[in-house]
DOLUMSE-237279 format. One line per 4 residues: their letters; for each residue x negated, y negated, z of N, C-alpha, C. Coordinates in steps of 0.2 Angstrom, whole numbers, plus 5000, padded with zeros to 4 digits. Each point is the difference from the previous one (the first is absolute). Layout:
# residues N
A> X/Y/Z/X/Y/Z/X/Y/Z; ...
END
This chain:
# residues 455
MKNF> 4994/5005/5000/5007/4995/5000/4995/4994/5000; 4994/5001/5002/4994/4993/4999/5000/4997/4995; 5001/5005/4994/5000/4995/4994/5006/4997/4998; 5007/5003/5003/5006/4996/4997/4997/4992/5003
RKFW> 4998/5003/5007/5004/4996/5003/4995/4993/5000; 4993/5000/4997/4996/4994/4995/5004/5000/4996; 5003/5001/4996/5003/4997/4993/5005/5000/5001; 5005/4998/5006/5003/4997/5001/5000/4994/5004
KLGR> 4994/4999/5003/4996/4995/5006/5004/4999/5004; 5001/5006/5004/5003/5001/5006/4995/5002/5006; 4999/4999/5007/4996/5001/5005/4994/4993/5000; 5003/4993/4994/4994/4995/5003/5002/4996/5003
TDVN> 4996/4999/5004/5000/4995/5004/4997/4991/4996; 4998/5001/4995/4999/4994/4996/5006/4997/4995; 5004/5006/5001/5008/4998/4993/5006/5000/5002; 4998/5003/5008/5006/4999/5004/5005/5007/5002
TDFF> 4994/5004/4998/5006/5008/5000/4997/5004/5005; 4995/4998/5003/4999/5003/5004/5003/5006/5004; 5007/4997/5002/5005/5005/5004/5005/5004/4996; 4999/5000/4992/5000/5005/4996/4997/5007/4999
DINR> 5004/5004/4998/4996/5006/4999/5004/5007/4995; 4997/5005/4997/5007/5004/4997/4998/5008/5004; 5005/5004/5003/5000/5005/5002/4998/5004/4994; 4999/5007/5006/5001/5006/4991/5001/5001/4996
DGEL> 5008/4997/5001/5004/5003/4996/5000/4995/4995; 4996/4992/4998/5000/4996/4997/5006/4996/4999; 5000/4996/5007/5008/4997/5004/4994/4994/5002; 5002/4994/5001/4997/4994/5002/5005/4998/5007
VVRE> 4994/5001/5007/5001/4999/5005/4998/4996/5003; 5001/4996/5006/4997/4994/5003/4999/5002/5008; 4994/4997/5001/4995/5005/5007/5002/4992/5004; 5004/5002/5007/4998/4996/5005/4998/5003/5008
GNYQ> 4992/5000/4997/5001/5002/5008/4999/5007/4998; 5003/5005/5004/5000/5007/5001/5008/5001/4995; 5004/4997/5000/5007/5000/4996/4997/4998/4993; 5003/5006/4997/5000/4998/4993/5007/5000/4997
YNLF> 5001/4998/4994/5009/4997/4994/4999/5003/4997; 5003/5004/4996/5000/5004/4996/5006/4994/4996; 4998/5000/4994/5004/4994/4997/5004/5003/4994; 5000/5004/4997/5004/5006/4998/5004/5002/5001
DLVR> 4998/5005/5008/5005/4998/5005/5007/4996/5001; 4995/4995/5000/5006/4994/5001/5005/4996/4997; 4997/5000/4992/5005/4998/4996/5005/5005/4997; 4999/5008/5002/5005/5003/5000/5005/5001/5005
KFGS> 4998/4998/5007/5004/4998/5003/5004/4996/5002; 4997/4991/4999/5004/4996/5000/5001/4997/4993; 5000/5004/4992/5001/4998/4995/4996/4995/4999; 5002/4999/4994/4996/4993/4996/5004/4995/4994
SLEV> 5000/4994/5000/4994/4998/5001/4998/4999/5007; 4994/5000/5005/4997/4999/5007/4995/4996/5002; 5001/4995/5001/4994/4996/5004/4998/5004/5007; 4994/4999/5000/4996/5004/5007/4995/4995/5004
AFPF> 5003/4997/5006/4997/4996/5004/4994/5002/5003; 4994/4999/5001/4994/5003/5005/4999/4993/5004; 5004/4999/5009/4998/4995/5003/4993/5003/5001; 4998/5005/5002/4992/5000/5003/4994/4997/4995
VVER> 5002/5000/4996/4996/4999/4992/4999/4993/5004; 5005/4996/5001/4999/4993/4999/4997/4999/5009; 4999/5002/5006/4999/5002/5004/4993/5000/4999; 4998/5005/4997/4992/5003/4999/4995/4993/4995
RLSE> 5004/4996/4996/4997/4995/4995/5000/4993/5003; 5004/5000/5006/5000/4992/5003/4996/5002/5005; 4998/5006/5005/4995/4999/5006/4993/5001/4996; 4998/5004/4991/4996/4999/5001/4997/4995/4997
LMDL> 5005/4993/4996/5001/4993/4999/4996/4997/5006; 5003/5003/5006/5000/4995/5005/4990/5001/5004; 5000/5005/4999/4994/5003/4999/4993/5000/4999; 5002/4999/4994/4997/4997/4994/4996/4991/5000
FNRW> 5004/4999/5002/5003/4990/5002/4994/5001/5009; 5003/5002/5002/4998/4999/5006/4992/5003/5002; 4997/5006/4996/4995/5000/5002/4993/4998/4997; 5003/4994/4993/4996/4997/4994/4999/4992/5006
IRHY> 5006/5000/5002/5000/4993/5006/4995/5001/5005; 4998/5005/5004/4996/4999/5003/4994/5003/4998; 5001/5003/4993/4990/5000/4997/4998/4993/4999; 5004/4995/4997/4995/4996/5000/5002/4994/5004
RYRG> 5004/5003/5005/5001/4993/5007/5004/4995/4997; 5006/5002/4996/5004/4997/4999/5005/4998/5006; 5003/4992/5002/5001/4998/5005/5006/5000/4998; 5005/4999/4996/5007/5001/5001/5002/5008/5000
KFFY> 5008/5000/5000/5000/5007/5000/5006/5002/4996; 5002/5007/4996/5003/5002/4996/5006/5001/5000; 5007/4997/4997/5006/5002/5001/5004/5004/4993; 5002/5004/5000/5005/5002/4993/5008/4997/4999
HYPM> 5001/4998/4996/5004/4998/5000/5006/5002/4993; 5004/5007/5000/5003/5003/4997/5006/4995/4997; 5000/5000/4995/5006/4995/4996/5007/5004/5000; 5004/4998/5000/5005/5003/5000/5001/5004/4994
KSSQ> 5001/4995/4998/5003/5002/4991/4996/5007/4995; 4994/5001/5004/4998/5004/4995/5005/5007/5003; 5005/5000/5004/5004/5004/5002/5003/5001/5007; 5006/4997/5002/5003/5000/5004/5003/5004/5004
NKEF> 4997/5006/4998/5003/5008/4999/5001/4999/5010; 5001/5003/5006/4998/5001/5005/4996/5003/5002; 4998/5008/4997/4995/5003/5000/4993/4998/4999; 4999/4996/4998/4993/4997/4998/5002/4994/5003
VLPI> 5003/4997/5002/4998/4993/5003/5000/5002/5010; 5004/5003/5000/4998/5003/5009/4995/5004/5000; 4999/5004/4997/4989/5003/5002/4996/4993/4999; 5001/4995/4996/4996/4996/4998/5000/4995/5008
LSEG> 5007/4999/5001/4999/4997/5008/4995/5004/5006; 5004/5005/5000/4996/5006/5005/4992/5001/4998; 4997/4999/4997/4993/5001/4998/4997/4992/5000; 5002/4994/5003/4997/4996/5000/4999/4993/4995
GNLE> 5008/5002/4995/4999/4996/4996/5005/4996/5002; 4999/4992/4995/5007/4995/5000/5003/5000/4995; 5004/4995/4998/5007/5000/4996/4996/4991/4997; 5003/5002/4991/5000/4993/4997/5008/5001/4998
VTSA> 5004/4994/4999/5005/4998/4997/5001/4999/4994; 5006/5000/4996/4999/4994/4995/5007/5000/4997; 5006/5000/5004/5006/4996/5001/5003/5001/5006; 5007/4998/5000/5003/4999/5007/5003/5008/5001
NELW> 5001/5003/4996/5002/5007/5000/4995/5004/5003; 4993/5000/4998/4997/5005/5004/4997/4997/5005; 5003/4990/5002/4997/5002/5009/5007/5001/5003; 5004/5000/4998/5006/5004/5003/4998/5009/5003
LVKR> 4998/5000/4994/4997/5010/5005/4997/4998/5004; 4991/4995/5000/4998/4998/5003/5006/4999/5008; 5002/4995/5001/5004/4999/5005/5004/5007/5005; 5004/5003/4993/5003/5005/5004/4995/5006/5005
LWEQ> 4995/5001/4995/4993/5003/5006/4998/4996/5005; 4999/4994/4999/4999/5000/5008/5006/4994/5004; 5007/5003/4997/5002/4999/5003/5003/5008/5007; 4999/5005/4994/4999/5007/5003/4995/5003/5005
EQFS> 4992/4994/4999/4994/5002/5003/4997/5006/4996; 5000/4999/4995/4999/5006/4998/4993/4998/4997; 4994/4997/5001/4994/4996/4999/4997/4995/5006; 4993/5001/5005/4999/4996/5002/5001/4991/5002
SKIR> 4999/4998/5001/5000/4991/5000/4992/5000/4998; 4997/5003/4999/4992/4999/4995/5001/5000/4994; 5002/4999/4998/5003/5004/4993/5004/4990/4996; 4996/5002/4995/5000/4990/4998/5001/5001/4993
VICN> 5009/4997/4996/5001/4998/4996/4998/4994/4996; 4999/5002/4994/4998/4993/4994/5006/5000/4996; 5002/4995/4998/5006/4998/4996/4994/4996/4993; 5001/5003/4993/5000/4998/4995/5007/4999/4998
GPKT> 4998/4996/4992/5007/5002/4995/5003/4992/5001; 5004/4999/4996/5006/4994/5002/5001/5001/5005; 5003/4993/5004/5004/5000/5008/5006/4996/4997; 5006/5004/4999/5007/5001/5001/5001/4994/5005
NQYL> 5007/4998/5001/5002/4996/5008/5001/5006/5004; 5000/5005/4997/5002/5006/5002/4995/5004/5005; 4995/5002/4996/4993/5003/5002/4997/4994/5004; 5000/4992/5000/4995/4998/5006/5005/4999/5006
ALIF> 5009/5000/5000/5002/5000/5008/4997/5008/5001; 5001/5005/4997/4997/5004/5004/4993/5004/5002; 4996/4995/4997/4992/4998/5003/5001/4998/5006; 5003/4993/4999/5000/4997/5008/5003/5003/5005
ELRE> 5005/5006/4999/5003/5002/5005/4997/5006/5003; 4997/5005/4996/4996/5003/5001/4991/4997/5004; 4999/4996/4997/4996/4994/5004/5002/5001/5009; 5005/4997/5000/5005/4998/5006/4999/5005/5004
KGLQ> 4998/5006/4998/5005/5007/5004/4993/5003/5001; 4995/4996/4997/4992/5004/5004/4995/5001/4995; 5004/5002/4994/4997/5005/4995/4992/4994/4997; 4998/5005/4998/4993/4996/4997/5001/5001/4994
ITPI> 5001/4994/4998/5003/5000/4990/4997/4992/4998; 4998/5003/4995/4996/4993/4997/5004/5000/4994; 5001/4992/4997/5005/4999/4994/4993/4998/4995; 4999/5001/4995/4995/4999/4992/5000/4996/4999
IEDK> 5000/4991/5000/5002/4997/4996/4997/4999/4993; 5006/4999/4994/4999/5003/4995/4998/4993/4994; 5008/4994/5004/4996/4993/4997/5003/4996/5005; 5000/4992/4997/5002/4994/5002/5006/4999/5006
FELA> 5004/5004/4997/5007/5000/5002/5001/5006/5005; 4997/5005/5000/5000/5005/5005/4995/4997/5007; 4995/4996/4997/4994/4995/5005/5008/4997/5004; 5004/4996/4997/5005/4996/5003/5005/5002/5007
ALST> 5002/5008/4994/5003/5004/5005/4999/5004/5007; 4992/5001/5000/4997/5002/5007/4995/4995/5003; 5002/4994/4997/4996/4996/5003/5003/4999/5009; 5005/5002/5003/5002/4999/5005/5000/5009/5004
YRGE> 4999/5004/4997/4997/5008/5001/4999/4999/5006; 4998/5004/5005/4996/5001/5010/4995/5003/4998; 5000/5005/4994/4996/5006/4999/4992/4997/4995; 4998/5007/5001/4993/5000/4994/5003/5000/4990
VGIR> 4997/4996/4999/5002/4998/4992/4993/5005/4995; 5002/4999/4996/4994/5002/4997/5001/4998/4992; 4997/4999/4994/4999/4998/4993/4999/5002/4994; 5003/5001/4996/4996/5005/4993/4998/4994/4998
LDPQ> 4996/5004/4997/4994/4995/4994/5001/5006/4993; 5000/4995/4995/4999/5005/4993/4994/4997/4997; 4994/5006/5001/4992/5000/5000/4999/4997/4993; 5006/5001/4995/4997/4998/4995/4995/5005/4995
VRVH> 5000/5006/5003/4995/5004/4997/5000/5005/4996; 4998/5001/4994/5005/5005/4995/4997/5006/5001; 5003/5006/5002/4999/5005/5002/4999/5004/4995; 4999/5010/4999/5002/5005/4999/5005/5004/5003
GHWD> 5006/4999/4998/5008/5003/5003/5004/5001/4996; 5006/5002/5003/5007/5005/5000/5003/4992/4994; 5000/4993/5007/5005/4994/5000/4997/4997/4998; 4992/4999/5000/4997/4992/4997/5001/4996/4994
KKFN> 5005/4992/5005/5002/4997/4995/4995/4996/4999; 5002/4994/4994/4997/4994/5000/5004/4994/5004; 5005/4999/5002/5002/4997/5004/5004/5005/5006; 5000/4998/5006/5000/5001/5007/5005/4997/5002
RFGL> 5007/5003/5003/5003/4996/5002/4999/4997/5009; 4998/5006/5002/4999/5002/5006/4995/4995/5003; 5002/4996/5006/4992/4998/5004/4999/4992/4996; 4995/4998/5005/5000/4994/4997/4992/4999/4998
TAEE> 4996/4996/4996/4993/4998/4998/4999/4997/5008; 4991/4999/5000/4996/5001/5005/5001/4992/5000; 5002/4994/4995/4999/4996/5001/5006/4998/5005; 5008/5004/4997/5006/4997/5003/4999/5002/5005
ILSF> 4994/5005/5004/5003/5002/5008/4997/4993/5003; 4993/5000/4997/4994/4993/5005/5006/4993/5001; 5002/5001/4992/5005/4992/5003/5004/5001/5005; 5004/5005/5003/5004/5003/5004/4997/4994/5009
GRIR> 4991/5002/4999/4998/4996/5006/5000/5006/5005; 5000/4998/5007/5004/5006/5005/5005/5001/5002; 5000/5006/4999/5010/5004/4999/5000/5003/5007; 5004/5000/5001/5001/5001/5009/5000/5007/4999
NLKL> 4997/5004/5006/4998/5006/5002/5000/5004/4995; 4995/4998/4993/4998/5003/4993/4996/5007/5006; 5001/5006/4996/4996/5006/5003/4997/5004/4996; 5003/4999/4992/4998/5008/4996/4998/4993/4994
LHYH> 4995/5002/4997/4999/5000/4992/5005/5007/4997; 5002/5001/4995/5002/5004/4997/5000/4999/4992; 4997/5005/4996/5004/5000/4992/4999/5007/4999; 5002/5001/4994/5001/5007/4995/5000/5001/4994
TSKQ> 4995/5003/4997/5000/4999/4992/5002/5004/4995; 5001/5005/5004/5004/5005/4994/5000/5007/5002; 5001/5006/4996/5004/5008/5004/4995/5001/4994; 4998/5005/5002/4994/5008/4997/4994/4996/4996
LEYQ> 4997/4994/5007/4994/4997/4997/4993/5009/4998; 4999/4995/4995/4993/5004/4996/4994/5003/5002; 4998/4995/5002/4992/4999/5002/5000/4996/5008; 4993/5004/5003/5000/4994/5008/4999/4995/4997
EDVT> 5001/4996/4995/4997/4993/4999/5006/4997/5000; 5006/5003/4998/5005/4998/5001/5004/5000/5005; 4997/5002/5005/5001/4999/5008/4996/4994/5003; 4993/5001/4998/4995/4998/5002/5002/4989/4998
GPLK> 4999/5002/4994/5001/4992/4999/5006/4995/5001; 5008/5001/5001/5001/4998/5002/4999/4996/5007; 4999/5005/5005/4996/4999/5006/4995/4998/5000; 4997/4998/4996/4995/4993/5002/5001/4994/4998
KAME> 5006/5001/4995/5003/4993/4999/5003/4999/5006; 5007/5002/5003/5003/5001/5004/4997/4996/5009; 4990/5005/4998/4997/4996/5007/4998/4993/5000; 5000/5000/4993/4996/4992/4997/5007/4995/5006
LYVR> 5008/5004/4998/5003/4995/5004/5001/5000/5007; 4998/5005/5002/5003/5005/5008/4994/4993/5005; 4994/5001/4997/4995/4996/5004/5003/4991/5001; 5002/4999/4993/5002/4990/5000/5005/5001/5005
LRKI> 5006/5005/4998/5004/4999/5005/5001/5001/5008; 4994/5006/5001/5001/5000/5006/4996/4993/5005; 4996/4995/4998/4998/4995/5001/5006/4995/5001; 5003/5003/4995/5009/4994/5002/5005/5003/5006
NPSL> 4998/5006/4999/5004/5002/5003/4998/5007/5007; 4997/4997/5003/4997/5004/5005/5005/5007/5003; 5004/5002/5000/5006/5005/5001/4999/5006/4996; 4997/4996/4994/4999/5006/4994/4994/5005/5003
DMID> 5002/5007/5000/4996/5006/4999/5003/5006/5000; 5004/5000/4991/5003/5006/4998/4999/4997/4994; 4997/5006/4996/5000/5002/4992/5005/5006/4997; 5004/4998/4998/5005/5008/4996/4997/4998/4993
IGGG> 4996/5009/4998/4999/4999/4991/5002/5005/4996; 5010/4999/5004/5006/5006/4996/4998/5005/4997; 5001/5000/4996/5002/5010/4999/4995/4999/4992; 5000/5006/4996/4999/5000/4993/4991/5007/5001
MPVP> 5003/5002/5006/4994/5004/5001/5004/5007/4995; 4995/5001/4993/5002/5005/4997/5002/5010/5003; 5004/5003/4995/5002/5005/5002/5001/5006/4996; 4995/5002/4998/4997/5004/4993/5005/5007/4999
FEKQ> 5007/4994/4998/5007/5006/4996/4997/5002/4994; 4994/5000/4995/4997/5003/4998/4996/5007/5001; 4998/5001/5007/4996/5003/5001/4993/5003/4997; 4997/4992/4999/4993/4997/4999/4998/4996/5006
PLFS> 4995/5002/5002/4995/4996/5004/5002/4993/4998; 5000/4997/5008/4999/4991/4999/4997/5001/5003; 4997/4992/5003/4997/4997/5004/5000/5002/5007; 4993/5001/5006/5003/5004/5003/5001/4993/5005
TEGV> 5005/5004/5010/5002/4995/4999/4997/4997/5005; 4996/5005/5003/4994/5000/5006/4994/4993/4996; 4999/5001/4991/4997/4996/4999/5003/4992/5001; 5005/5001/4997/5006/4992/4998/4999/4997/5010
VKRI> 5003/5006/5003/5000/4994/5008/4993/4998/5002; 4994/5003/4998/4994/4998/5004/4997/4992/4996; 5003/4999/4995/4999/4993/4995/5005/4998/5003; 5006/5000/5001/5005/4998/5004/4998/4995/5006
IRTI> 4998/5004/5004/4996/4997/5006/4994/4998/5000; 4996/5001/4995/4994/4996/4997/5003/4993/4999; 5003/5000/4997/5001/4993/4994/5002/4993/5005; 5007/5003/5006/5001/4995/5004/4995/4998/5006
QKAC> 4996/5007/5001/4996/4999/5006/4995/4993/4997; 4997/5002/4994/4995/4997/4996/5002/4991/4998; 5006/4999/5000/5004/4992/4996/5002/4997/5010; 4999/5005/5005/5002/4997/5007/4993/4997/5003
DKAE> 4996/5004/4998/4993/4999/5004/4998/4993/4998; 5000/5003/4993/4997/4991/4995/5002/4997/5002; 5009/4999/5002/5002/4993/5002/4999/4999/5008; 4998/5005/5004/5000/4999/5005/5008/5000/5004
VPHP> 5004/5004/4996/5006/5003/5005/5001/5004/5003; 5006/5004/5005/4999/5004/5001/5003/5006/4994; 4999/5007/5003/5003/5002/4993/5006/5001/5001; 5004/5001/4994/5008/5002/5003/5003/5007/5001
DLLV> 5006/5003/5002/5003/5006/5003/4999/4999/4990; 5001/5009/5001/5001/5000/4992/5006/5006/4998; 5006/4997/4994/5005/5005/5001/5002/5000/4990; 5001/5008/5001/5002/5001/4994/5007/5000/4998
EWGS> 5003/5003/4995/5007/5003/4999/5001/5006/4994; 4995/5004/5002/5000/5005/4993/5004/5004/5002; 5006/4999/4994/5007/5004/5001/4998/5006/4997; 5001/5001/4993/5000/5004/4997/4993/5006/5000
YLVA> 4995/4996/5004/4994/5004/4998/5002/5007/5009; 5006/4995/5005/5000/5005/5004/5006/5005/5000; 5006/4998/4994/5005/5004/5001/5003/5005/4994; 4995/4995/4994/5001/5004/4994/4999/5008/5000
PAQI> 4993/5000/5003/4999/5010/4999/5004/5004/5009; 5005/4998/5001/5004/5001/5004/5007/5005/4997; 5000/4999/4995/5007/4998/4998/4999/5007/4993; 5002/5006/4998/5003/5003/4993/5007/5001/4997
TIYR> 4999/4997/4994/5008/5003/4996/5001/5006/4997; 5005/5005/4999/4998/5007/4997/5006/5000/4995; 5000/5003/4996/5005/5000/4993/4999/5004/4996; 5006/5005/5000/5000/5008/4995/5002/4998/4994
VLSE> 4995/5003/4994/5001/4998/4995/5007/5003/5000; 5004/4997/4994/5004/5004/4997/4999/5004/4994; 5001/4998/4996/4997/4999/4992/4994/4998/4997; 4998/5002/4994/4997/4997/4997/5000/5000/4993
KDIP> 4997/4993/4997/5000/4998/4993/4995/5001/4995; 4999/5001/4994/4993/4998/4998/5001/4993/4997; 4996/4998/4998/4996/4993/5001/4998/5000/4992; 5005/5001/4995/4998/4999/4992/4994/4994/4999
NGTM> 4996/5004/4995/4992/4998/4999/4996/4995/5009; 5001/5004/5005/4997/4998/5005/4992/5000/5000; 4998/4993/5000/4991/5002/5000/4997/5004/5007; 5001/4995/5006/4997/5002/5007/5004/5005/5004
AKKW> 5007/4999/4999/5006/5004/5002/5003/5005/4997; 5002/5006/5001/5004/5003/4994/5009/5002/5003; 5001/4998/5006/5007/5002/5002/5003/4994/5009; 5006/4999/4996/5004/4997/5007/5001/5007/5002
YVID> 4998/4997/5008/5002/5005/5007/5007/4994/5002; 5006/5002/5000/5007/4997/5003/4999/5001/5008; 4999/4997/5005/4999/4999/5006/5008/5000/5002; 5000/4999/5007/5009/5002/5004/4999/4993/5004
GSFM> 4997/4993/4994/5000/4995/5008/4997/4994/4990; 4999/4996/5006/4999/4994/4996/4996/4994/5000; 4995/4999/4997/4992/4997/5001/5002/4992/5002; 5007/4999/4998/5002/4992/4999/5006/4999/5005
NDLK> 5002/5005/5003/5004/5001/5008/4993/5001/5005; 4997/5005/4999/4998/5002/5008/4994/4998/5000; 4996/4999/4993/4993/4997/5002/5000/4994/4993; 5002/4993/5005/5000/4996/4993/4994/4995/4998
DTWA> 4995/5003/5005/4992/4996/4996/4998/5004/4994; 5002/5007/4999/4999/5002/4993/5003/4995/4994; 5004/4996/5002/5004/4999/4995/4998/4991/4999; 4999/4998/5008/5000/4992/4999/4992/4998/5002
IHQK> 4995/5004/5000/4992/4997/4999/5000/5007/4998; 5002/5004/4997/4996/5008/4996/4995/5001/5002; 5003/5002/5008/4993/5003/5005/5000/5006/4999; 4995/5004/4999/4997/5006/5000/4999/5005/5004
WHVV> 5004/5007/5001/5000/5001/5006/5000/5008/5000; 4994/5004/5004/4998/5005/5000/5005/5005/5000; 4999/5004/4996/5007/5006/5000/4997/5007/5001; 5003/5004/5003/4996/5008/5001/5006/5004/5002
PVNN> 4999/5007/4997/5006/5003/5000/5002/5004/5008; 5004/5000/5002/5002/5001/5006/5000/5011/5001; 5001/5000/4994/4999/5008/5002/4996/5003/4992; 4999/5003/4999/4995/5003/4994/4993/4997/5001
LSAK> 4998/4997/5004/4995/4996/5000/4993/5004/4998; 4999/5008/4999/4995/5004/4996/5003/5002/4993; 5001/4996/4996/5004/5003/4994/4994/4997/4997; 4998/5005/4996/4993/4999/4995/5003/4997/4994
NLSR> 5007/5000/4997/5002/4999/4993/5007/4993/5003; 4996/4993/4997/5002/4992/5002/5001/5000/4994; 5009/4995/5000/5000/4994/4996/4997/4995/5002; 5001/4997/4994/5000/4991/4999/5006/4998/4999
VWLA> 5002/4995/5003/5006/4998/5002/5002/4992/5001; 5007/5000/4999/5002/4993/5002/5006/5002/5006; 5002/4997/5002/5004/5000/5006/5007/4994/4997; 5006/5005/5000/5007/4993/4998/5003/5002/5008
GLSC> 5005/4994/5000/5003/5001/5007/5006/4998/4997; 5006/5001/5005/5006/5003/4999/5007/4994/4999; 4996/4993/4999/5004/4995/4996/5000/5001/4993; 5006/4997/4999/4996/4998/4989/5000/4995/4999
DSDD> 4993/4999/5003/4996/4993/5000/4994/5004/4996; 4997/4996/4996/4995/5004/4996/4993/4998/5003; 5001/4994/5006/4993/4997/5002/5001/5004/5007; 5006/5005/5002/4999/5005/5006/4997/5007/4998
KYTN> 4994/4999/4999/4994/5007/4999/4993/4996/5003; 4995/5006/5001/4995/5000/5002/4994/5002/4997; 4996/4999/4996/4995/5000/4995/4993/4997/4999; 4999/4999/5007/4990/5002/5004/4999/4993/4996
GGKY> 5003/4995/5000/4996/4996/4993/4999/4999/4995; 5005/5005/4994/5001/5002/4997/4994/5006/4997; 4999/5003/5006/4995/5007/4998/5004/5005/5002; 5000/5004/5002/5003/5005/5003/4998/5003/5008
VLLP> 5006/5005/5002/4999/5003/5008/5000/5006/4998; 4995/5005/5004/5001/5005/4998/5003/5004/5008; 5002/5009/4995/5008/5001/5005/4999/5008/4999; 5002/5004/5001/5002/5006/5000/5004/5002/4993
RLED> 5000/5004/4993/5003/5001/4996/5006/5004/5004; 5006/4998/4996/5005/5002/5004/5003/5005/4996; 4997/5002/4995/5001/5008/4995/4996/5006/5006; 4995/4998/5003/4997/5004/5006/5003/5003/5005
LENG> 5007/4992/5001/5003/5005/5006/5005/5007/5000; 5000/5002/5006/5003/5007/5001/5009/4998/5001; 5002/5004/4997/5009/4998/4997/5002/4997/5008; 5003/4996/5001/5002/4997/5005/4995/4993/5005
DQQY> 4995/5003/4997/4997/4995/5006/4999/4993/4996; 4998/4996/5003/5000/4992/5000/4995/4998/5001; 4998/4993/4997/4994/4998/4997/5001/4992/5006; 4995/5000/5007/5002/4995/5004/4992/4996/4999
LAVL> 5001/4990/5002/4994/4997/4997/5001/4995/5003; 4994/4998/5006/5000/4996/5005/4995/4993/4997; 5006/4994/5002/4995/4994/4997/4999/4998/5007; 4992/4998/5000/4998/4999/5007/5000/4992/5001
DTGA> 4997/4997/5006/4999/4994/5000/5007/4994/5000; 5005/5003/5001/5008/4996/5000/5000/4996/5004; 4998/5001/5006/5002/4997/5008/5000/4993/4999; 4998/4996/4995/5000/4993/5001/5003/4997/4994
YQDA> 5005/4995/5002/5006/4995/4995/5004/5005/4999; 5001/5007/4997/5004/5001/4994/5008/5002/5006; 5002/5003/5005/5005/4999/5002/5003/4995/5001; 4996/4994/5001/5004/4991/5000/5003/4998/4993
LSSY> 4997/5005/4996/4999/4996/4994/5005/5005/4993; 5002/5005/5005/5005/5006/4999/5007/4997/4997; 5003/5003/4994/5007/4997/4998/5003/5006/4998; 5006/4999/4997/5005/5004/4998/5003/4999/4993
HCML> 4994/4998/4995/5001/5002/4994/5001/5005/4999; 5007/5000/4991/5005/5004/4999/5001/5002/5006; 5000/4999/5007/5005/5003/5005/4997/5005/5003; 4995/5001/4999/4994/5010/5003/5000/4998/5006
SSPT> 5002/5004/5006/4996/5000/5006/4993/5000/5000; 4999/4998/5007/4994/5000/5003/4996/5005/5002; 4996/5004/5002/4996/5005/5002/5003/5002/5008; 5002/5004/4999/4999/5003/5008/4992/4999/5005
KIIV> 5001/4998/5005/4991/4998/5002/5000/5005/5008; 4996/5003/5000/4999/5003/5005/4991/4996/5003; 5002/5001/5008/4992/4994/5005/4999/5010/5002; 4993/4999/4999/4998/5007/5004/4994/4997/5004
QNGV> 4999/5005/5005/4996/4995/5004/5000/5005/5008; 4995/5002/5002/4996/5004/5006/5003/5008/5000; 5003/5000/4993/5004/5008/4998/5006/4999/5000; 5003/4995/5001/5006/5000/5000/5005/4993/4994
ITVA> 5004/5006/4996/5003/4995/4993/5006/4998/5003; 5002/4994/4998/5004/4995/5001/5006/4998/4993; 5005/5001/4998/5003/4995/4996/5000/4994/5003; 4998/4996/4996/5003/4993/4999/5004/4997/4996
RKRE> 5002/5005/4994/5004/4995/4993/5003/5006/4997; 5004/5000/5000/5003/5007/4999/5003/4996/4992; 4998/5006/4992/5003/4996/4997/5008/4997/4997; 4999/4994/4995/5008/4997/5003/5004/5004/4995
TAEE> 5006/5002/5003/5006/5004/4997/5001/4994/4992; 5006/5001/4993/5001/4994/4996/5006/4995/5006; 5003/5002/5002/5002/4995/5004/4998/4996/5006; 4993/5003/5003/4995/4994/5004/5000/4995/4995
VGKQ> 4997/5003/4993/4995/4994/4996/5008/4995/5000; 5003/5003/4997/5007/4996/4995/5001/4994/5005; 4998/5002/5007/5003/4994/5006/4997/4995/5001; 4993/5001/4995/4996/4995/5000/5002/4993/4993
FGW> 5002/5004/4996/5004/4994/4996/5009/5001/4999; 5000/5000/5007/5009/4997/5001/5004/5005/4999; 5001/5007/4998/5001/5006/5001/5003/5004/5006
END
C-alpha cells in the first residue's frame, strides 16, 4: 500500500494529508490518534453526498501554529506576545469555532450577525473572559450598537476603523480601537486587486493625529499568498507606518497582519510555515529596534490555513459519458452533488481541489475524467483547470459496487457560500471526533428546500 499512498499523496505533512491513509482493502481512512475512521463505511452508512468534519484537525493545527510562533519569539528574544484570531467568515460552524476557543484562539468577526453569535456564546459563558474579539468590516448601526453593548458587558472587543465615518462613530467608544491600513503593495494571491476598497492610506491615518484609545494597526492583503515575500513585503510597509503612528499614539502596541497564509489545495508543497513565521518576527523586530520603539504584540488571522484541511466532501459517481474529441480527459463522471451548490469556489474563483477515491485506491487502471454536477448548468463541473482528474475505471467495478470520491480541504468558506441552484439539497454533514460520529445536518427534503423559496 505504500506505493498507492505515495501516488495519492496521502500521509504527508507538507500537503496537509498527514492524517489520511489507505487500509489493506484499498479504502480511504482517517487516523485520529488511536481512532481510525473508514470513510467508505461512513458514506455507505450515511449516504452521499456527504460532508465529514474533523475538529481534531483544527485543534492540532492551531496548537502547532501557536507553539511555532512562541518558539521563535523566545529564540529571537522578541518582547511582544503572539495571539491567534480566527476569522469566523472562514467557517462559522460551531464544530470549528468552539475547538479554536478551547485551544486558546481568539475571534475576528466581520458582521453584526457574526458578532451576535459571539454574544450568544458570551452570555452562555462558553468561553473565557480573556478571549479578545476584533471587529472588521463595514459597521452598520446594528453592528456598532452590538459592539458598544458587549464592551459595556465586559467583553474585550476591539472595533477596527475602516474610514473617517467610523472614526467619528467610535469617537465616544470607551474601549480600545484599531485602524485598518491599505498598504498599497501588490502581491501574488487569489484576489489581489488594483483598487482596494478596504482600509485607509498611511497618509490618511497620520492626518487623524492622535486617535483615542488606539491599540492596534491592522491590514490584510489577499487570500492564498504564493511567496514568502507576499507576506513580508506588506508587513515592511505596515511597520513604516507603525513606528510613526506609535510616536503619536503611545497606546498603540499591537499589529494584526490579517490572513492570506496558503493551503496546498493542489497537494504541491508551498513555502514553509516555519520559514515565514521566522521572517515575520524578524521583520517586526528589526523595524522596531531601528526606530527604538517597543516590540508590539503580533496577531494573525489565518482562517483557511486552520479549517480548510479539517473537512472533506464525498460524492458517489452516478454514471459516465464519453467526451467527444477529448484530449486531456476522455470521460465525464457525473456525481450525486453539485459543485456550484456545495463547493462554490470551484465556480467563483476556479479553485483547484485534491480529489482522491474513497474506495478502490489500489486500482491499477485509472481513467482521465472530468467531473459533472447534478444541476443543468454547464458551469457545474470540475476539470482541474482544463486538465483531468484520475479515478478508477467504472468498468472494472464488480456488479453492484459503487465508486465514491473525496474532495479534500473543503472546510473553509464552502458551507457559507452554498446555495440551492436547481433547488438541489445540501450534503448530509457529520462530525467525527474522539471516536464519536454526530450528524450535524441531514440532507434536506424537497419540501424543506421549497420552503426557502416560499413554497
